[in-house]
C-alpha positions in Angstrom: 63.2 56.0 139.4 61.5 54.7 136.3 63.0 51.5 135.0 62.4 49.4 132.0 60.3 45.8 132.1 63.5 44.0 130.3 66.2 45.6 132.6 64.8 44.6 135.9 62.9 40.9 134.6 65.4 39.6 131.7 67.0 37.3 134.1 64.1 35.5 135.2 61.6 35.8 132.1 62.7 32.3 131.0 62.0 30.4 134.6 58.9 28.8 135.3 57.3 28.9 138.6 54.1 28.8 140.4 51.8 32.1 140.0 52.4 33.1 143.3 56.0 32.4 143.5 56.0 34.2 140.5 54.5 37.3 142.3 56.7 37.0 145.3 59.8 37.4 142.4 58.5 40.4 141.0 58.1 42.0 144.1 61.4 41.5 145.3 63.1 42.6 142.2 60.8 46.0 142.4 61.4 46.5 146.3 65.4 46.0 145.4 65.0 48.3 142.9 62.8 51.1 145.1 59.7 50.8 142.8 56.0 51.2 143.5 53.8 48.3 142.7 50.5 46.6 144.0 50.4 43.0 144.1 46.6 41.7 143.0 44.4 38.6 142.4 41.5 39.2 139.5 39.3 37.7 137.4 40.6 37.5 134.0 38.5 36.3 130.4 39.9 33.4 129.2 40.7 34.4 125.0 39.5 31.6 123.4 36.6 31.4 125.8 35.3 34.8 126.7 32.3 33.6 128.9 34.9 31.6 131.0 36.9 33.4 133.4 40.2 32.5 135.6 41.5 33.7 138.6 45.1 35.1 138.0 48.1 36.9 139.9 48.9 40.3 139.0 51.5 42.9 139.6 50.7 46.7 138.3 53.5 48.7 137.9 54.3 52.0 136.0 51.0 51.5 134.3 51.9 48.1 133.4 50.2 44.6 134.5 52.8 41.6 134.8 51.4 38.3 134.7 51.9 35.8 136.9 50.2 33.1 136.3 46.6 31.6 136.5 46.0 31.1 140.8 46.7 27.3 140.4 49.5 27.4 137.7 52.4 25.8 139.0 54.7 26.5 136.1 53.9 29.9 135.1 55.9 32.4 133.4 56.2 36.1 133.9 54.7 38.6 131.1 53.5 41.7 130.3 49.9 41.4 130.1 48.6 43.9 127.5 44.9 42.9 126.9 44.1 44.7 129.8 40.0 45.1 128.8 40.1 41.1 129.8 40.7 41.9 133.4 37.6 42.1 135.3 38.3 45.2 137.2 35.8 44.6 140.0 37.0 41.6 140.8 40.5 42.8 142.2 41.7 42.3 145.2 44.8 43.5 146.8 47.4 40.6 148.1 49.8 41.2 150.8 52.9 39.1 149.5 55.9 38.8 151.5 59.0 40.7 150.4 61.9 38.3 150.0 65.6 39.6 149.7 67.7 39.2 146.5 69.5 36.2 147.9 66.2 34.5 149.0 65.1 34.8 145.6 68.1 33.1 144.4 67.8 30.5 146.9 64.1 29.9 146.1 65.2 30.2 141.6 67.7 26.9 142.7 65.3 25.3 144.9 62.5 25.5 141.8 65.6 24.1 139.5 66.1 21.0 141.6 62.8 19.9 142.2 62.1 20.5 138.5 65.0 18.4 136.9 65.2 15.6 139.7 
């Protein structure tokens, strides 16, 4: 089954969650759509300073890299990562992410929204 990024993720693109929660959200959406994916952590070069690398979470899906955020980011958005050459492929480590149901995803989004506005 081949699915479009915008079709699956448009309801979530305005959310700002932790990078790891973004990875869990993506895993849940893709699992619900019966899509194959892989969650990874990898070092990525900073575009402003190529000598500086930061660790980030990604989901590889359909030859695309979905960027979940830098590992210590608690207000990250989900984006398509097109500068794949900035990823240090030697640093990739596969992450096992618990797959939530879509109901659990909605609870996580509600909790995040409530926390952000209290």
